[in-house]
C-alpha positions as CSV (number, residue, x, y, z in Angstrom):
1,M,23.4,217.2,-88.1
2,K,23.6,218.0,-91.8
3,R,26.1,216.0,-93.8
4,P,28.6,218.3,-95.5
5,T,28.2,218.5,-99.3
6,I,30.4,219.2,-102.2
7,I,29.1,222.7,-102.3
8,D,30.1,223.3,-98.7
9,V,33.6,222.1,-99.6
10,A,33.8,224.4,-102.6
11,K,32.8,227.4,-100.5
12,A,35.3,226.6,-97.8
13,A,38.1,226.2,-100.3
14,A,37.0,229.2,-102.3
15,V,36.9,227.2,-105.5
16,S,34.1,226.0,-107.9
17,K,32.1,222.8,-107.4
18,S,33.6,221.5,-110.6
19,T,37.1,221.9,-109.2
20,V,36.1,219.9,-106.1
21,S,34.7,217.2,-108.4
22,L,38.0,217.1,-110.3
23,V,39.9,216.7,-107.0
24,L,37.6,213.8,-106.0
25,Q,38.3,212.2,-109.3
26,N,42.0,212.6,-108.8
27,S,42.3,214.6,-112.1
28,P,45.8,215.7,-113.2
29,L,44.2,219.0,-114.3
30,V,44.1,220.3,-110.7
31,R,47.1,222.3,-109.6
32,P,48.8,220.8,-106.5
33,A,48.2,223.9,-104.4
34,T,44.5,223.9,-105.2
35,R,44.3,220.2,-104.4
36,V,45.8,220.8,-101.0
37,L,43.2,223.6,-100.3
38,V,40.3,221.3,-101.3
39,E,41.6,218.4,-99.2
40,Q,42.1,220.7,-96.2
41,A,38.5,221.9,-96.6
42,M,37.2,218.4,-96.8
43,A,39.1,217.4,-93.7
44,A,37.9,220.4,-91.7
45,L,34.3,219.8,-92.6
46,G,34.5,216.0,-92.2
47,Y,33.4,215.5,-95.8
48,V,33.5,211.9,-97.1
49,Y,32.9,211.3,-100.9
50,N,29.8,209.1,-101.2
51,R,30.2,207.8,-104.8
52,A,27.4,205.2,-104.3
53,A,24.7,207.3,-102.6
54,A,22.8,208.2,-105.7
55,N,22.6,204.5,-106.8
56,L,21.5,203.5,-103.3
57,R,18.7,206.1,-103.3
58,Q,17.3,204.6,-106.5
59,S,17.6,201.0,-105.3
60,N,15.2,198.9,-103.3
61,T,18.1,197.1,-101.7
62,G,20.3,198.9,-99.1
63,L,23.9,198.2,-98.2
64,I,24.7,197.4,-94.6
65,G,28.3,197.6,-93.3
66,L,29.5,195.0,-90.7
67,V,32.8,196.0,-89.1
68,I,34.3,193.3,-86.8
69,N,37.3,193.6,-84.6
70,D,38.5,189.9,-85.0
71,L,36.9,187.6,-87.5
72,R,39.6,185.0,-86.7
73,N,37.7,184.3,-83.5
74,P,34.9,181.9,-84.1
75,F,32.6,183.9,-81.7
76,F,32.8,187.0,-83.9
77,T,32.6,184.9,-87.1
78,E,29.3,183.3,-86.0
79,F,27.9,186.7,-85.1
80,A,28.8,188.2,-88.5
81,T,27.4,185.2,-90.3
82,S,24.1,185.2,-88.5
83,A,23.6,189.0,-88.9
84,Q,24.5,188.8,-92.6
85,M,22.1,186.0,-93.2
86,E,19.3,187.9,-91.5
87,F,20.0,191.1,-93.5
88,S,20.0,189.0,-96.7
89,R,16.7,187.4,-95.7
90,Q,15.2,190.9,-95.4
91,G,16.6,192.0,-98.8
92,F,19.7,193.9,-97.7
93,A,23.2,193.3,-98.9
94,T,26.2,193.5,-96.5
95,V,29.8,194.3,-96.8
96,I,32.0,192.8,-94.0
97,A,35.4,194.0,-92.8
98,N,37.8,192.6,-90.3
99,T,39.8,195.2,-88.5
100,A,42.2,192.8,-86.6
101,E,42.1,195.1,-83.5
102,D,43.8,197.8,-85.6
103,P,42.3,201.3,-85.0
104,A,43.9,202.7,-88.1
105,L,42.5,199.9,-90.2
106,Q,39.1,200.4,-88.6
107,A,39.1,204.1,-89.5
108,Q,40.1,203.2,-93.0
109,V,37.3,200.7,-93.6
110,V,34.6,202.8,-91.9
111,G,35.6,205.8,-94.1
112,S,35.5,203.6,-97.2
113,M,32.0,202.2,-96.2
114,I,30.7,205.7,-95.7
115,E,32.2,206.7,-99.1
116,H,30.5,203.8,-100.8
117,G,27.2,204.6,-99.4
118,V,26.3,202.2,-96.6
119,A,22.8,202.8,-95.4
120,A,23.8,201.7,-91.8
121,L,26.6,200.2,-89.9
122,V,26.9,197.5,-87.3
123,I,30.3,197.6,-85.5
124,S,32.1,195.5,-83.0
125,P,34.8,198.1,-82.5
126,T,38.5,198.0,-81.7
127,Y,39.8,200.4,-79.1
128,G,41.7,203.6,-79.9
129,D,39.7,204.9,-82.9
130,E,37.6,208.0,-82.2
131,W,37.6,209.2,-85.8
132,S,35.2,206.5,-87.0
133,F,32.4,207.4,-84.7
134,D,32.8,211.1,-85.4
135,A,32.7,210.4,-89.1
136,L,29.6,208.3,-88.8
137,L,27.9,211.1,-86.9
138,R,28.8,213.7,-89.4
139,A,27.7,211.5,-92.3
140,G,24.3,210.7,-90.6
141,V,24.8,207.0,-90.9
142,P,22.9,205.0,-88.2
143,A,25.5,202.9,-86.3
144,L,24.9,200.2,-83.7
145,Q,27.8,199.1,-81.4
146,V,27.8,195.4,-80.5
147,L,29.7,193.3,-78.0
148,R,32.0,196.2,-77.1
149,Q,31.1,199.8,-76.2
150,V,33.7,202.3,-77.2
151,D,31.6,205.4,-77.8
152,R,29.0,206.3,-75.1
153,R,27.2,209.0,-77.0
154,A,23.4,208.5,-77.4
155,A,23.8,208.4,-81.2
156,F,25.4,205.0,-81.0
157,P,23.2,202.4,-79.2
158,F,25.0,199.4,-77.7
159,A,24.0,195.7,-77.6
160,S,25.9,192.9,-75.9
161,F,25.6,190.1,-73.4
162,D,25.3,190.1,-69.6
163,Y,29.0,189.3,-69.1
164,V,29.0,190.2,-65.4
165,E,26.3,187.6,-64.7
166,G,28.3,185.1,-66.7
167,G,31.3,185.6,-64.5
168,R,29.2,185.2,-61.4
169,L,27.7,181.9,-62.7
170,A,31.1,180.4,-63.6
171,T,32.8,181.4,-60.4
172,R,30.0,180.2,-58.2
173,H,30.1,176.9,-60.0
174,L,33.9,176.4,-59.6
175,L,33.6,177.3,-55.9
176,A,30.7,174.9,-55.4
177,G,32.9,172.1,-56.9
178,G,35.5,172.6,-54.2
179,A,37.9,175.0,-55.9
180,R,39.4,177.7,-53.8
181,R,42.3,179.2,-55.7
182,V,40.5,180.3,-58.8
183,A,42.2,182.5,-61.4
184,F,40.7,184.7,-64.1
185,V,42.9,184.2,-67.1
186,G,43.2,186.3,-70.3
187,G,41.8,189.5,-71.6
188,L,43.8,192.7,-72.3
189,E,44.5,194.5,-69.1
190,G,42.5,197.7,-68.6
191,R,40.1,197.1,-71.5
192,P,36.4,197.5,-70.6
193,I,35.5,194.2,-72.2
194,T,38.0,192.5,-69.9
195,Q,36.7,194.3,-66.8
196,E,33.1,193.3,-67.7
197,R,33.9,189.6,-68.0
198,M,36.0,189.8,-64.8
199,A,33.6,191.8,-62.7
200,G,31.3,188.9,-61.7
201,Y,34.4,186.8,-60.9
202,L,35.8,189.5,-58.6
203,E,32.4,190.0,-56.9
204,V,31.9,186.3,-56.1
205,M,35.5,185.8,-54.9
206,A,35.2,188.8,-52.6
207,A,31.9,187.5,-51.2
208,A,33.5,184.2,-50.5
209,G,36.4,185.9,-48.7
210,L,38.9,184.5,-51.2
211,P,41.7,186.4,-52.9
212,P,41.4,186.8,-56.7
213,H,44.3,185.8,-59.0
214,V,44.1,187.7,-62.2
215,I,46.4,186.7,-65.1
216,P,45.9,189.1,-68.0
217,A,47.1,188.3,-71.5
218,T,49.6,191.1,-71.4
219,P,51.8,192.6,-68.8
220,S,50.6,195.7,-66.9
221,P,51.6,199.0,-68.5
222,Q,54.0,199.5,-65.6
223,A,55.8,196.3,-66.4
224,M,55.8,197.1,-70.1
225,H,57.5,200.5,-69.4
226,A,59.7,199.3,-66.5
227,T,63.5,199.4,-66.5
228,S,65.3,196.3,-67.6
229,S,66.8,195.6,-64.2
230,P,66.0,192.3,-62.5
231,Q,64.4,194.2,-59.7
232,A,62.0,196.0,-62.0
233,M,61.2,192.8,-64.0
234,H,60.1,191.1,-60.7
235,A,58.3,194.1,-59.2
236,T,54.8,193.3,-60.5
237,S,52.9,191.0,-58.3
238,S,55.2,188.9,-56.2
239,P,54.3,185.3,-55.2
240,Q,53.3,186.7,-51.8
241,A,50.9,189.1,-53.4
242,M,49.3,186.2,-55.2
243,H,48.4,184.7,-51.8
244,A,47.5,188.0,-50.1
245,T,44.2,189.3,-48.9
246,P,42.6,191.2,-51.7
247,S,43.7,194.8,-52.1
248,P,43.0,197.1,-55.1
249,Q,46.5,196.3,-56.2
250,A,46.3,192.6,-55.7
251,M,42.9,192.3,-57.3
252,H,44.4,193.4,-60.6
253,A,47.9,192.2,-60.1
254,T,49.8,190.7,-63.0
255,P,51.9,187.7,-62.1
256,S,55.5,188.6,-62.3
257,P,57.8,186.9,-64.8
258,Q,59.5,185.3,-61.8
259,A,56.3,183.8,-60.5
260,M,55.0,182.7,-63.9
261,H,58.5,181.7,-65.3
262,A,57.5,183.6,-68.4
263,T,59.8,183.3,-71.4
264,S,61.8,186.3,-72.5
265,S,60.6,186.2,-76.1
266,P,58.7,189.3,-77.5
267,Q,55.8,187.0,-78.3
268,A,55.4,186.1,-74.7
269,M,55.6,189.7,-73.5
270,H,52.9,190.7,-76.0
271,A,50.6,187.7,-75.8
272,T,47.0,187.9,-76.8
273,S,43.9,186.0,-75.5
274,S,44.7,183.1,-77.8
275,R,45.1,179.4,-77.7
276,A,48.9,179.8,-77.7
277,F,48.7,182.0,-74.6
278,G,46.5,179.5,-72.8
279,R,48.7,176.6,-73.7
280,D,51.9,178.3,-72.6
281,L,50.3,179.4,-69.4
282,A,49.1,175.9,-68.5
283,L,52.5,174.5,-69.1
284,T,54.0,177.2,-66.9
285,L,51.4,176.5,-64.1
286,C,52.2,172.7,-64.3
287,R,56.0,173.3,-64.2
288,D,56.0,175.9,-61.4
289,G,53.2,174.6,-59.1
290,T,51.5,177.9,-58.3
291,G,48.8,176.1,-56.3
292,L,45.9,177.3,-58.5
293,D,43.2,174.7,-58.8
294,A,40.7,176.3,-61.3
295,A,40.4,179.1,-63.8
296,L,37.7,181.1,-65.5
297,C,39.0,182.2,-68.9
298,F,38.3,185.4,-70.8
299,N,37.3,183.4,-73.8
300,D,37.1,179.8,-75.1
301,L,40.2,180.1,-77.1
302,V,42.3,180.7,-74.0
303,A,40.5,177.8,-72.2
304,L,41.0,175.4,-75.1
305,G,44.7,176.4,-75.2
306,M,45.0,175.7,-71.5
307,Q,43.2,172.4,-72.0
308,A,45.8,171.4,-74.6
309,G,48.7,172.6,-72.3
310,F,47.5,170.6,-69.4
311,A,47.1,167.5,-71.6
312,Q,50.6,167.9,-72.9
313,A,51.9,168.1,-69.3
314,G,49.9,165.0,-68.2
315,H,47.4,166.9,-66.0
316,R,43.8,165.9,-66.1
317,V,41.4,168.8,-66.7
318,G,38.3,168.4,-64.7
319,R,40.1,166.5,-61.9
320,D,43.6,168.0,-61.4
321,F,42.4,171.4,-62.6
322,R,38.9,172.8,-63.2
323,L,38.4,175.0,-66.2
324,V,35.6,177.2,-67.6
325,G,35.6,179.2,-70.8
326,F,33.5,182.1,-72.0
327,D,31.4,182.3,-75.2
328,D,30.6,178.6,-75.8
329,I,31.8,178.4,-79.3
330,E,31.0,175.2,-81.2
331,E,34.4,173.6,-80.5
332,A,33.8,173.8,-76.7
333,A,31.5,170.8,-76.8
334,L,33.7,168.8,-79.2
335,G,36.9,168.3,-77.3
336,W,37.7,165.9,-74.5
337,P,36.9,166.5,-71.8
338,K,34.2,168.8,-73.2
339,L,34.8,172.4,-72.1
340,S,32.4,174.1,-69.7
341,S,31.6,177.6,-70.9
342,V,29.5,180.7,-70.3
343,R,27.1,180.4,-73.2
344,C,26.4,183.6,-75.2
345,N,23.9,182.6,-77.9
346,V,25.7,184.6,-80.5
347,A,23.7,183.2,-83.5
348,E,20.5,184.4,-82.0
349,F,22.2,187.7,-81.0
350,G,23.3,188.2,-84.6
351,R,19.8,187.8,-85.9
352,N,18.3,190.1,-83.3
353,T,21.0,192.7,-84.0
354,A,20.1,192.7,-87.7
355,A,16.4,193.0,-86.8
356,A,17.1,195.9,-84.5
357,M,19.1,197.7,-87.1
358,L,16.5,197.2,-89.8
359,G,13.8,198.4,-87.4
360,W,15.9,201.6,-86.9
361,L,16.7,202.0,-90.6
362,V,13.3,201.2,-92.1
363,G,10.9,201.8,-89.2
364,G,12.6,204.6,-87.4
365,I,12.6,202.6,-84.1
366,V,15.9,203.6,-82.4
367,P,17.3,200.6,-80.4
368,P,17.7,201.0,-76.6
369,A,20.8,202.9,-75.4
370,V,22.1,199.7,-73.8
371,S,20.7,196.2,-74.1
372,R,22.2,193.0,-72.8
373,A,21.2,189.4,-73.7
374,E,21.0,186.7,-71.1
375,V,23.8,184.2,-70.7
376,A,23.8,180.6,-69.3
377,L,26.5,178.3,-67.9
378,M,27.1,175.1,-69.8
379,V,28.5,172.6,-67.4
380,R,30.7,169.9,-68.9
381,G,33.6,167.7,-68.0
382,S,36.3,170.3,-67.8
383,S,34.8,171.6,-64.6
384,D,32.7,168.7,-63.4
385,P,34.1,165.2,-63.9
386,A,30.7,163.7,-63.1
387,V,29.3,165.2,-66.3
388,G,32.0,163.7,-68.5
């Protein structure tokens, strides 16, 4: 698809090319009504001003964009660092942006990167932003999705890990150690990334004839929009449902505020998959005695938070409660007890991602539509006291 040009904008707005240039330069010489016409034409055509394109065409070094949904999470930080170092080793500069799970911010930074002439883009996307991928397609910028797949069009290949197998490995391990009431903890409800990491857990629990216990990081949409009556507040997943035979409803049930003794603060109602969420949940479990004996967490941050909460309550992780995280960030092996985790070799993945993007950009080798790297279970003391 041809990228729209300044000439296309001029024709659409029925003005001269020079007038469009003045609008792009924010010149006071352009009448407001004319500026509006030009801006409307740019929006209709999907035109993005590329002020750096000429310089890039004359340079031996390209500029690669890295857009990351949450650089505060060490998992994504390590990915971005590894990819950036590999790009640099191959002579390419990178510009990195953190979108903080904000779709509007993602659209802004992607548009800015296109404007400044990135030769290609690697994106771990947030959800809810369709504009960015449409803009990349119109601009003809090669874009590789990593770790999360938001746009399934063939123009945007996707690379990630085998999260489903990771969930299987962790759940089988916990059951083999004697756990029977295993929970899946964390992840935003309804998000594809949560469903991927939870799928292996659900599969193994069903095969074992055991009911799943899913505790997402946020209440269900129904609970979020429910009335404020006590009956409505306690309608989502009663304690009985937590013990019931798996049904489609129970498999994805959100523990009620009654069952979990959740606080009434806005922060608790809008918790994320963070350490704080994990710590508060562990304290709640210890206080209320729900009967759970193990958990597979959506990520290591939640697991580390739970570990801290159990320690605060005087419960021994690895003996009183078995715990497995996901990602195997560096800190997982540094605490006590050391945290068992599904290892995703994100440093190697970052290097391989950079190599795949450069193969596409320089050699014309389009990455596979979907590729998934292998995972492994790192067994440590949080799930097996014999390991220490």
